[in-house]
N, C-alpha and C positions, 0 to 999 in steps of 0.2 A: 664178669661183673666186679668180684671182689679186687682183682688187680686195677681195675678202673677206678674203684673207689678210693684204694690206698693211694694210687697215683694222684689222684685229684686232691686228696687231703695235702699231701705234700706241696702241691703247686699251690694251693691256697693259703697253707700257714707257713710258705717259704722254707720248707725243711727238705734236706737232700737224703736220700736213701739209694743204696745199690740196687741194679736191676735183680741180683741173687736174692736179696732180702724182700724186694717187693714181690717176687715169684713165691719166696717160702711163705710169706704172710699170706697171699692170696691162696696158695695151695691149701695152708690150714683152714682157711675159710671154706674152701670147696670141700674138703673132706669132713668139716664139721657139717656143713649143709647136707651132705649126703648121707651123713651118720643120723641126722635127724629125720630122714625121711625113711631110712631102712630100719631105724629103731624108734618107733613111735611113741614109746614109752620113755624116752630120755626127757629127764627134767628141763623145763623151758628156761631155766636160769642158765643153763650151760650154753643154749643157743642165744640166749638174748644180753648176757653179761660176760661169762667167761670167755666165749668165742671171740667177740670183738677185742677183749683185753688180751688175748693170746696173738691176734694178728697185730694189734697195734705193737706189742712188746717185740715180736719178730721183726717187723718192718721197720720201726723209728727208735725203739729202746726209749732213753730217756731224752732224745731230742724233742719229743711232744710229750706233755704229761699225760699219763694213762686216762685221767678222767676226761680231759677235754677231747682227746684223740677217740675215745670210745663213744662219747656223746656226738662227735662229728659223725664217725662210722654209722651210728644208729640212725641218726637224723638223714644222712644222705641215702642209706638202704632203704628207709620208709618212703623218701622223696621219689628214689627211682622205682621202687615198687608201685606208687602211685601212678607215675607215667606209663608202665607196662600196663597197669590195669586199664588205664583210659584208652592206651593204644588198642588194646583187645577190644574193648567195647566199640570204638568206632571203626575199627577195621572188619570186626565180626569174625576174624579168625583166631583159630586158638593155636597156631604156630607162631604167634609172634614172639615167644620165648628162644626162638632160634635165629630171628633176624634181628631182634632189638638190641640184643649184647653185641651183635655184628656192626650195627649203627654206632654204638656207644665206641666200641673199640676203634673204627675208623674214625669217628670224630676226635676221639684221644688223640690218634697219630697226627691228625691234621693240626690239631692246637699244638701238639709237641713239637713238629715240623716247624711251624711258624714261631714258635718261642725261641727254638735254636738259631733259626735264622735271624731274628731280632737282636738276640744275645751275641751272635757272631759279629753282626755290624757294629754292636756297641764296645767291641773289644779291640784293643789296638797296642801295638809293641811300643813301650816307653823306655828311654834310655836317660838316665840321670848322669850329669857329670859335675863332680865336686872335688876341688882341690886336685886336677889334674888326673882324675881316675874317674871311670864310668862304670855304671852299672846297669843291667837290661831288665825289666820289669813287663809284665803283662798289666795293662791299663783298662779302666772302664770309662767310657763316657757317659759320665753322670750327671743327669739333668737336676738331680737334687742337690748336687754340691754347690752351693753358693756362697761359700766362705771369702770374706775379703779381709786384708789387714784393717784394723780399726783406723791406724793413723793415714795411710796415703790410698786406701781402697785397692790394693792389689790382690789379684785372685790367688786363692791358696788351693794348692793340691795336697791330698791327705794319703800317706803311704803308711802301711803297717809296718810297726817298728822292727818286727822280727825279720822282715826280708832284707834290712840293711845290716844284719849282724857283721858283716865284713867291715863295717865303718864304725863300729860300736867304741872304737878307742879314739876317735877323731876328736878334736876340739873345735868348735864353732866359735867364731869371734863374737857373734851376738845371738842370743835367743830371744825369739819373739813368741809371744804369748796370744793365740787366736781365741777368741770368744766363741762360743757356739751354744745353740739350744737344740736340744733332741727330746723325743718322747720319753717320759719317765723321768727326765732330769730337767730342771728349770733352767740350769746354766753351768758352764764348764768352761774350760780353756785347754787348748792344745799347744804343747810345745813346738816350734818351728824354727827353721833356719833357712837362710838364703844360700842356695846352690849356685853354680856358675851356669849351667843350662839344662833344659829339658827339651828332649827330642820325641816327636810323636810320629811313628812309623818311617822315621828318617827323613821326614819330608818338611815338617813344621818345626821351627826351633823357639823355644821361648828363653830370652835371656835372664839371668839372675830370678829365676822362679822361687816364690815361696813354698817351702814342703813342710806340711805339718805331720807331726808321728802320732799315731793311733797305738795304743797299746792292745787293741783288740784287733782280730782279723778283719778286713774290710770287706772279704768274700767267705761265707759260711763254707763254701765247697774248695776254697783256695783256688778258685779258676784265676783272680786277678789279685794284684796287690796294692794298687795304687789307683784311687779315684780322681780322674780329670776334672778341671772345673767346668761348670756348665757353659761358659762361654765358648768352649772348644766344641760342644756337641754338634755344631752345624758342620764340622770340617769333613 
C-alpha cells in the first residue's frame, strides 16, 4: 500500500524517483506500521507525522516539498482506508485486507503500463543539421508546444541549451526572439536561430526550422531534449 501511494504521489505531482528509493520509502512505512501494532504505546505523532515525513524524504527528497508531500500521503492514506472500510462492509468479508492491496497493485501496474506505452509513442529520434554538421537528440511530440514566430508564423521547436554544448562556439547570422507565456510567468522570450534541417525519425524533413533554446531541461528525467511542435503530433 505504501509503495502504491508513493508511486501515485510521483505520478500526480509529476516528479521522478528511482525504484530503489520507492522501495526504501515504502519499506520504512511498512516497518513503522508494524511497529505501531507491536508497540501500542508508541506516540501517535510518530505514525501521524514523523513516519510520512521519513517516507517522503527517502523517496523524493527535495524534489517535492516536505509539507505538501506529507499532506498528500496522509490524505491518500485516509482515502484508501475509507475505500477499504467500505469494501469490507459491502462484501461482508474480513479478508479484504489481503485482496484489496492486490487489486491496487494490479491497477497500478496497468496504469504504469499504459503510461509507458503512451510515452513511448510520443518519443521520436530527431536529427538537427546546422552549418554542415548534425547532432542527434530524442524528441517529444508535444501537443502543448504551439509557439510560432511573430513575424511569419513559423512553428518553433524548443531544445534544451545544454544538449547542444558542442555547438556553443558557433555564431548565428541572426538571433530571433520568440515570445511565450507560461504558468507563473506573464511573459518571456526565448532566443532562437534558423538551422538548416530537422529530421524526425529520418523520415520527415523540415527545411530551415526555427530552433529556440531553453536554459532549463525540457524533461525532468532527461528522457528527451527537444520539444517537437504540436503540428507534428499527428505523424
